[in-house]
C-alpha positions in Angstrom: 33.1 -51.3 38.6 30.9 -52.3 35.7 32.1 -52.8 32.1 30.2 -49.8 30.9 31.7 -47.5 33.5 35.3 -48.7 32.7 34.6 -48.2 29.0 33.6 -44.5 29.7 36.7 -43.9 31.8 38.8 -45.1 28.9 36.9 -42.8 26.5 37.3 -39.8 28.9 41.1 -40.4 29.1 41.5 -40.5 25.3 39.3 -37.6 24.3 40.2 -35.3 27.2 39.5 -31.6 26.7 37.9 -32.1 23.3 35.2 -34.4 24.9 34.6 -32.0 27.7 34.1 -29.1 25.3 31.7 -31.0 23.2 29.6 -32.0 26.2 29.3 -28.4 27.3 28.4 -27.3 23.8 25.6 -30.0 23.5 24.2 -29.5 27.0 24.2 -25.7 27.0 27.3 -25.5 29.2 25.5 -25.6 32.6 27.6 -25.6 35.7 27.2 -28.5 38.2 24.7 -27.7 40.8 22.4 -25.7 38.5 18.8 -26.6 38.3 19.3 -28.6 35.1 22.7 -30.2 35.9 21.1 -33.5 36.7 19.5 -33.6 33.2 22.7 -32.5 31.6 24.7 -35.2 33.5 22.2 -37.8 32.3 22.5 -36.6 28.7 26.3 -36.4 28.7 27.0 -40.1 28.3 24.7 -40.2 25.3 25.5 -36.9 23.7 28.8 -37.9 22.2 29.1 -41.5 21.0 32.8 -42.1 21.3 34.1 -44.8 19.1 37.3 -45.6 17.1 37.9 -47.0 13.6 40.8 -48.3 11.6 42.3 -45.7 9.3 39.9 -44.8 6.5 36.8 -46.6 8.0 33.5 -44.9 8.9 30.2 -46.0 10.4 26.6 -44.8 10.4 27.4 -42.5 13.4 30.0 -40.4 11.7 28.8 -41.0 8.1 25.2 -40.0 7.5 25.2 -41.8 4.1 25.4 -45.2 5.9 22.2 -44.6 8.0 19.0 -46.5 7.2 16.8 -44.6 4.9 13.6 -43.3 6.5 14.8 -44.0 10.1 14.8 -40.9 12.2 18.1 -39.8 13.6 18.5 -38.1 17.0 21.1 -35.4 16.2 21.2 -34.3 19.9 22.4 -37.7 21.1 24.0 -39.1 18.0 21.9 -42.3 17.6 18.7 -43.5 15.9 15.7 -41.9 17.5 14.1 -45.3 18.3 17.2 -46.3 20.2 17.6 -43.0 22.2 16.4 -43.8 25.7 16.9 -40.1 26.8 14.3 -38.9 24.3 12.2 -42.1 24.1 12.5 -43.9 27.5 9.1 -45.6 27.0 10.5 -47.7 24.1 13.4 -49.3 25.9 13.3 -53.1 26.2 15.0 -53.9 29.5 15.4 -57.6 28.6 17.8 -56.8 25.8 21.4 -55.8 26.3 22.2 -52.3 25.1 25.4 -51.0 23.5 26.0 -47.5 25.0 28.9 -47.0 22.7 26.9 -47.1 19.5 23.3 -46.4 20.7 21.9 -49.8 19.5 20.9 -53.1 21.1 23.8 -55.5 21.3 22.0 -58.1 19.1 21.8 -55.5 16.3 25.1 -53.6 16.7 27.2 -54.9 13.9 30.0 -52.5 14.9 30.6 -54.6 18.1 29.5 -57.8 16.4 30.7 -57.9 12.8 29.1 -61.3 12.4 25.7 -59.6 12.2 26.7 -57.9 9.0 27.8 -61.2 7.3 24.5 -62.8 8.2 25.7 -65.2 10.9 23.3 -63.6 13.3 19.9 -62.1 12.5 18.9 -58.7 14.1 15.3 -58.1 15.3 12.6 -57.9 12.7 12.7 -54.5 10.9 8.9 -54.3 10.6 8.7 -54.5 14.4 11.2 -51.7 14.7 9.2 -49.7 12.2 6.1 -50.1 14.3 8.0 -48.9 17.3 9.1 -45.9 15.3 5.5 -44.9 14.6 5.1 -44.4 18.4 8.0 -42.0 18.7 7.0 -38.8 20.4 9.0 -35.6 21.0 8.3 -34.9 24.7 10.4 -31.7 24.4 8.0 -30.1 21.9 4.9 -32.2 22.5 4.5 -33.4 18.9 5.1 -36.7 17.1 8.8 -37.1 16.5 8.3 -37.6 12.7 6.5 -34.2 12.6 8.9 -32.2 14.8 10.5 -29.6 12.6 12.9 -28.5 15.3 14.3 -31.9 16.0 13.9 -33.3 12.4 14.4 -30.3 10.0 16.1 -32.7 7.5 12.7 -34.1 6.7 11.5 -30.9 5.0 12.9 -31.7 1.6 11.0 -34.9 1.4 7.5 -33.5 2.1 4.8 -33.5 -0.5 2.8 -30.4 -1.3 0.3 -29.9 1.5 2.4 -31.8 4.1 4.1 -30.0 7.0 6.4 -30.2 10.0 5.4 -28.8 13.4 7.2 -26.0 15.2 6.4 -25.6 18.9 7.2 -22.1 20.3 8.5 -21.7 23.9 5.2 -20.2 25.0 1.7 -19.0 23.9 3.0 -15.4 23.9 6.1 -16.1 21.7 4.3 -15.1 18.5 3.2 -11.9 20.0 6.6 -11.1 21.5 8.3 -11.8 18.1 5.9 -9.4 16.4 4.5 -12.0 14.0 1.7 -10.8 11.7 -1.0 -13.3 10.4 -3.0 -13.0 7.2 -5.4 -15.2 5.3 -4.7 -15.6 1.6 -6.9 -13.9 -0.9 -8.3 -15.1 -4.2 -6.9 -13.9 -7.5 -5.9 -14.8 -11.0 -2.5 -16.6 -11.6 -1.0 -19.1 -13.9 1.2 -22.2 -13.4 4.9 -21.5 -14.0 8.3 -23.1 -14.2 10.9 -21.4 -12.0 14.3 -21.0 -13.8 17.5 -19.1 -13.3 18.7 -16.7 -16.0 21.6 -14.5 -16.9 21.2 -11.1 -18.5 23.1 -10.6 -21.7 23.3 -7.8 -24.3 20.8 -8.2 -27.2 23.3 -9.4 -29.8 21.0 -8.3 -32.6 21.5 -4.8 -31.4 25.2 -4.8 -30.5 28.1 -3.9 -32.7 31.9 -3.7 -32.6 33.0 -0.5 -34.3 36.3 -0.8 -36.3 38.1 1.6 -38.6 37.7 0.7 -42.2 41.3 1.6 -43.1 44.6 1.4 -41.1 46.1 4.6 -39.7 46.8 6.5 -36.6 44.1 7.5 -34.1 44.2 11.3 -33.8 40.8 12.2 -32.1 38.5 10.4 -29.7 35.1 12.0 -29.3 33.1 9.6 -27.0 33.7 7.5 -23.9 32.2 4.5 -22.1 28.7 5.0 -21.0 27.8 7.8 -23.4 24.7 7.6 -25.6 25.3 8.1 -29.3 23.1 8.6 -32.3 23.3 6.7 -35.6 26.1 8.1 -37.8 27.6 10.1 -35.0 31.5 10.5 -35.3 33.1 8.5 -32.5 36.8 8.9 -33.5 39.0 10.2 -36.3 41.9 8.2 -37.9 44.7 9.7 -40.0 45.0 7.2 -42.9 47.2 7.3 -45.9 44.8 5.0 -47.7 42.0 7.5 -47.2 44.0 10.3 -48.7 44.8 8.1 -51.6 41.1 7.2 -52.1 40.1 10.9 -52.0 42.7 11.8 -54.5 41.7 9.1 -56.9 38.1 10.2 -56.7 38.9 13.9 -57.3 41.2 12.8 -60.2 38.4 10.6 -61.7 36.0 13.5 -61.5 38.5 15.7 -63.3 39.0 13.1 -66.0 35.2 12.8 -66.3 34.9 16.6 -66.9 37.5 16.4 -69.7 36.0 13.4 -71.3 32.5 14.9 -71.0 33.6 18.1 -72.7 35.4 16.1 -75.5 32.3 13.9 -76.1 30.0 16.9 -76.3 32.3 18.7 -78.8 32.5 15.6 -81.0 28.7 15.3 -80.9 28.3 18.8 -82.2 30.9 18.3 -84.9 29.2 15.0 -86.0 25.8 16.8 -86.2 27.4 19.4 -88.5 29.1 16.6 -90.5 32.5 18.1 -89.7 34.0 15.3 -87.6 34.5 11.7 -88.6 32.1 9.0 -87.1 35.1 7.2 -85.7 36.2 10.2 -83.6 32.7 10.4 -82.0 32.7 6.8 -81.1 36.1 7.1 -79.5 35.0 10.1 -77.5 31.9 8.3 -76.4 33.9 5.3 -75.2 36.3 7.4 -73.3 33.4 9.2 -71.6 31.8 6.0 -70.5 35.2 4.8 -69.0 35.5 8.1 -67.1 31.9 7.7 -65.7 32.7 4.2 -64.5 36.0 5.3 -62.9 34.2 8.1 -61.0 31.5 5.7 -59.8 34.2 3.3 -58.7 36.2 5.8 -56.7 32.9 7.1 -55.1 31.9 3.6 -54.0 35.4 3.2 -52.5 34.8 6.2 -50.3 31.4 4.9 -49.3 33.0 1.6 -48.4 35.4 3.5 -46.1 32.5 4.9 -44.2 32.0 8.2 -45.9 28.5 9.5 -46.1 26.9 11.1 -49.2 27.2 14.5 -47.5 30.9 13.8 -46.8 31.5 13.0 -50.5 29.6 16.1 -51.6 31.7 18.3 -49.3 34.9 16.6 -50.6 33.9 17.4 -54.2 33.1 21.0 -53.2 36.3 21.7 -51.2 38.6 19.5 -53.3 40.4 18.6 -50.1 42.3 15.3 -50.2 42.9 15.1 -46.4 43.7 11.8 -44.7 40.9 12.1 -42.1 38.8 8.9 -41.7 35.7 9.3 -39.5 34.7 6.3 -37.4 30.9 6.4 -37.0 28.2 4.8 -34.8 26.2 2.2 -36.9 23.0 2.8 -34.9 21.8 4.7 -31.8 22.9 3.1 -28.5 25.4 3.3 -25.6 29.1 2.9 -25.7 29.6 -0.2 -23.5 33.3 -0.7 -24.2 36.2 1.4 -25.4 39.6 0.1 -26.6 40.7 3.3 -28.4 43.9 5.0 -27.2 44.9 8.4 -28.7 48.0 8.2 -30.9 48.1 4.4 -31.4 48.2 2.8 -34.8 45.0 1.0 -35.6 44.0 -1.5 -38.2 41.1 -3.9 -37.9 40.7 -4.1 -34.1 37.5 -2.8 -32.6 37.8 0.6 -31.1 34.4 0.7 -29.5 31.4 -1.6 -28.7 27.9 0.0 -29.1 24.8 -1.7 -27.7 21.2 -0.7 -27.8 20.2 -1.2 -24.2 16.4 -0.7 -24.7 16.1 -4.5 -24.8 18.2 -7.3 -23.3 18.5 -11.0 -23.6 18.0 -13.4 -20.7 19.9 -16.7 -21.2 18.0 -19.5 -19.5 19.1 -23.0 -18.4 16.2 -25.4 -18.5 16.3 -28.9 -17.0 16.1 -31.7 -19.5 12.9 -33.0 -17.9 11.1 -29.6 -18.1 12.1 -28.3 -21.5 9.0 -29.8 -23.2 6.8 -27.5 -21.2 8.3 -24.4 -22.8 7.5 -23.1 -26.3 8.9 -20.4 -28.5 6.8 -17.3 -28.1 5.9 -18.2 -24.5 5.9 -15.4 -21.8 8.2 -15.1 -18.9 8.4 -12.9 -15.8 11.9 -11.9 -14.5 12.9 -10.6 -11.1 16.2 -9.2 -9.9 17.4 -9.5 -6.3 18.1 -5.8 -5.8 14.5 -4.8 -6.8 12.2 -7.7 -5.8 9.1 -5.5 -6.4 10.0 -5.0 -10.1 8.2 -7.3 -12.5 9.9 -7.6 -16.0 7.8 -9.4 -18.6 9.4 -10.8 -21.7 9.0 -13.5 -24.4 11.0 -16.6 -25.2 12.5 -16.2 -28.7 14.7 -19.4 -29.0 15.0 -22.9 -27.5 18.1 -24.8 -28.3 17.7 -28.1 -30.2 20.7 -29.5 -28.3 21.3 -30.6 -24.7 24.5 -30.0 -22.8 26.1 -33.4 -22.3 27.7 -32.4 -19.1 24.9 -30.5 -17.2 21.9 -32.1 -19.0 20.5 -28.7 -19.4 18.9 -27.0 -22.4 19.6 -23.4 -23.3 16.8 -21.0 -24.1 16.6 -17.3 -24.6 14.1 -14.6 -23.9 13.9 -10.9 -24.9 12.9 -8.4 -22.2 12.6 -4.6 -22.2 15.2 -2.9 -20.0 12.7 -1.3 -17.6 14.2 1.8 -16.2 17.6 0.7 -17.4 18.1 -1.5 -14.4 19.3 -4.6 -16.3 23.0 -5.1 -16.5 25.0 -7.5 -18.7 26.0 -10.5 -16.6 23.6 -10.2 -13.6 21.5 -13.2 -12.6 17.8 -13.2 -12.4 15.0 -15.4 -11.2 12.6 -16.2 -14.0 9.1 -17.6 -14.0 8.2 -19.2 -17.3 4.4 -18.9 -17.7 2.7 -22.2 -18.5 -0.9 -22.1 -19.7 -3.8 -19.7 -19.2 -4.5 -17.8 -16.0 -6.6 -19.4 -13.3 -7.9 -18.4 -9.9 -5.4 -19.0 -7.1 -4.6 -17.9 -3.5 -2.5 -14.7 -3.3 0.0 -14.1 -0.5 2.6 -11.5 0.3 6.0 -12.6 -1.1 7.6 -12.2 2.3 5.4 -15.1 3.5 7.1 -17.6 1.3 10.5 -19.2 2.0 12.7 -21.8 0.3 14.1 -24.7 2.4 16.0 -27.6 0.9 14.9 -26.6 -2.6 11.2 -26.6 -1.7 8.8 -23.8 -1.0 7.2 -23.3 2.5 4.8 -21.0 4.4 4.3 -21.0 8.1 0.7 -21.6 9.3 -0.5 -21.0 12.8 -2.4 -24.0 14.2 -2.4 -23.2 18.0 -1.3 -20.3 20.1 2.2 -21.8 20.4 2.2 -24.3 17.5 3.0 -23.5 13.9 3.2 -25.7 10.8 5.9 -25.3 8.1 3.6 -26.2 5.2 5.0 -27.1 1.8 3.2 -25.3 -1.1 3.3 -25.0 -4.8 3.6 -21.4 -6.1 3.2 -19.6 -9.4 4.0 -16.2 -10.7 2.6 -13.2 -8.8 -0.6 -11.5 -9.7 1.0 -8.1 -8.7 4.4 -6.9 -7.5 5.3 -8.1 -4.1 2.9 -11.0 -4.1 3.1 -14.7 -5.0 0.3 -17.1 -6.1 -0.1 -20.4 -4.1 -1.4 -23.0 -6.5 -1.6 -25.9 -4.1 -1.1 -26.8 -0.4 -3.1 -24.0 1.3 -6.7 -22.9 1.9 -8.3 -19.5 2.5 -8.9 -20.4 6.1 -5.2 -20.9 6.9 -3.7 -18.0 9.0 -0.3 -17.5 7.4 2.7 -15.7 9.0 3.7 -12.7 6.9 5.7 -10.1 8.7 8.2 -11.9 10.9 8.1 -15.1 9.0 11.9 -15.2 8.8 11.8 -15.6 12.6 9.8 -18.8 12.1 12.3 -20.0 9.6 15.1 -19.4 12.0 13.2 -21.3 14.7 12.6 -24.1 12.3 16.3 -24.4 11.3 17.9 -23.7 14.6 18.9 -27.3 15.3 21.1 -27.2 12.1 22.9 -24.3 13.7 23.9 -26.4 16.7 20.9 -26.0 18.9 19.0 -29.0 20.1 16.1 -30.1 22.3 17.7 -29.4 25.6 18.9 -25.9 24.6 15.4 -24.3 24.7 
């Protein structure tokens, strides 16, 4: 019995049921004797690369961070693509010993020969290996391995604008059966933009906390959360001893003013008739002035407590020194918070919060490297997830002069109208910050565009059963439900619109556990 066979018997004995389960999962779980069981049996020894480490150790098989950058990895068989003889049998060099355990030639397997890592032995020339990698071909999907989006979806994030990965469908009728719709992009005006995330906040310039201007007991609450109020509307009534005192002082000052005014007028008449002494007139005049100042002071005290001119006029007419203090709305808006409880003692705590919801702020987080592209007064277009067709235009009103030392982001703020009242404090939005003047671009339906690994893609049909996941650069839409493609596409490209999510699923299916032999 060969060394390789003995090694695999030992692996089977150790891994047991776990190994068997993993084989069935990778190979589609075919039963022996089925039409594909021979293929599955051949793949089994390569599907799981069984190996052991000392505690805490890892290798390139179980730790993706230790794999060579730019070298394709066969996720189906857990080895480098240029060392997978199941996928690439044409590349095998029969003259070199092969390490089945780790999927490498023995003269380059530093896991079996640690001396290779220390430099005692030199592995084959990397340039030669790279040349071999250029010949890799995915026989399963009939495209070059480096372009196979089904086998190598991890390459998507590294594509430049205009580059693509290929997706081979099972048959020429697959697109028809999946109900895919193709459209050619149209020409239209659009502008370059910077895509940002934002959070909706109340417009703090139109938000107020309403507090009683004197301590007392809350005896009446006239509004609740969500109600619209007008400027000056009474929100609540507080029974305050201080208010009663202020009213009494004002009424007393008015009474004193009446007396001093009458005395001053009498002394003026007597002085004119040379009956009263000049000194008596001067004293009456001084007393009158003091009475006027006292009345003005007590009146201002009532104004400071929130009384309106009409309230003071009514007080002077009725002569009522009640203790009622009216808590009023400072401007028209909506009650967004209520802390008032009937019968509680109140002092300086806010009873209500009023906000004018006709406009809102959107707080933006701008990457350090992109903030120079924004300017105060620049335009933005905001979208919310629940209503993707709704386009909300606004303007940047502030860009912070500071950068967050932890996130390396710069805060910015935009004001937007609250269209149809759909914006809510705290919800997140997608924001396109408009850069420059409009220019002619290609216009697509928004459902055609997908984000994969942080990049934007569309799916272009190249053959009846072959599609390309093409990376594109997009800008803000020219109309609701559309998106502008600024680069990476031409008018002649047939782009998948309806059903494009099916293409995305096909593209990413290997990440969900599917592989080449699962088709």
